[in-house]
C-alpha positions as CSV (number, residue, x, y, z in Angstrom):
1,M,88.9,125.3,116.6
2,D,90.1,128.6,115.4
3,E,93.6,127.9,114.0
4,G,94.8,131.3,115.2
5,L,94.2,130.3,118.8
6,G,96.3,127.6,120.6
7,M,94.9,125.2,123.1
8,R,96.1,127.4,126.0
9,E,94.3,130.4,124.7
10,E,91.1,128.5,124.2
11,V,91.1,127.0,127.7
12,E,91.9,130.4,129.2
13,E,89.0,131.9,127.2
14,L,86.7,129.2,128.7
15,L,87.8,130.1,132.2
16,R,87.6,133.9,131.7
17,S,84.1,133.5,130.2
18,A,82.8,131.5,133.2
19,I,84.5,133.8,135.7
20,N,83.1,136.9,134.0
21,E,79.6,135.4,133.8
22,L,79.6,134.7,137.5
23,T,81.0,138.1,138.3
24,R,78.3,139.9,136.2
25,E,75.7,138.0,138.3
26,G,77.1,139.5,141.5
27,L,79.0,136.4,142.6
28,N,82.7,136.0,143.6
29,P,84.1,133.0,141.8
30,D,86.9,131.8,144.1
31,I,87.0,128.0,143.8
32,M,87.6,125.5,141.0
33,L,87.0,121.8,141.1
34,A,88.9,120.4,138.2
35,G,89.5,117.0,136.6
36,P,93.0,115.7,136.2
37,K,92.9,116.0,132.4
38,F,91.6,119.6,132.6
39,I,94.5,120.4,135.0
40,S,97.0,118.8,132.6
41,Y,96.0,121.3,130.0
42,A,95.5,124.3,132.2
43,G,97.8,123.7,135.1
44,D,100.6,126.0,133.9
45,F,98.4,129.1,134.1
46,L,95.8,128.3,136.8
47,S,97.9,130.1,139.3
48,E,97.2,133.4,137.4
49,Y,93.6,133.2,138.6
50,A,92.5,133.9,142.1
51,L,91.0,130.5,142.5
52,S,91.5,127.7,145.0
53,V,91.9,124.6,142.8
54,Y,90.9,121.2,143.9
55,K,91.5,118.0,141.8
56,V,88.4,115.8,141.4
57,D,89.1,112.7,139.5
58,E,85.5,112.2,138.4
59,L,85.5,115.5,136.4
60,E,88.2,114.3,134.0
61,Y,88.2,117.0,131.2
62,D,85.8,119.3,133.0
63,A,86.1,122.0,135.7
64,V,83.5,123.7,137.9
65,I,84.2,127.4,138.8
66,A,82.1,128.6,141.7
67,D,81.5,131.1,144.4
68,S,82.3,128.9,147.5
69,Q,80.0,131.0,149.7
70,Y,77.0,129.9,147.6
71,L,78.1,126.5,146.2
72,G,75.4,124.0,146.8
73,Q,72.9,126.6,147.8
74,M,72.2,128.3,144.4
75,R,72.2,126.6,141.0
76,K,73.6,129.8,139.4
77,A,76.6,130.0,141.8
78,S,78.8,127.8,139.5
79,R,79.6,127.2,135.9
80,R,80.9,123.9,134.4
81,V,83.4,124.1,131.5
82,S,84.9,121.3,129.5
83,I,87.9,121.1,127.2
84,E,86.9,117.7,125.7
85,P,85.0,119.4,122.8
86,L,88.2,121.5,122.1
87,L,90.3,118.4,122.0
88,K,87.9,116.6,119.6
89,E,87.9,119.6,117.3
90,K,91.6,119.8,117.4
91,A,91.9,116.1,116.5
92,M,89.5,116.6,113.6
93,W,91.5,119.5,112.2
94,E,94.7,117.5,112.5
95,E,93.0,114.6,110.6
96,F,91.8,117.0,107.9
97,R,95.4,118.4,107.5
98,S,96.7,114.8,107.1
99,I,94.4,114.0,104.2
100,D,96.3,114.1,101.0
101,V,94.0,115.5,98.3
């Protein structure tokens, strides 16, 4: 994880990237299905996005951003993002910092 970026910035970048990718493909991302652990990291800024957010327990650390008009009809109408790799990387860097050399 880039030490210059905090967790919030990295999660926001994941969201922006998925939203921009869908928008470039001519879709209108307007819905997010998010796991409770994803919401716990992103909940304080999700209201800044024009997305209807629905909690789905099974998604845990993941979220699916989609165009609700095409959800389930087109594979490319959604993007899945996960913060779990970011958390693992953060834990690894914290472990490295704690090693006394």
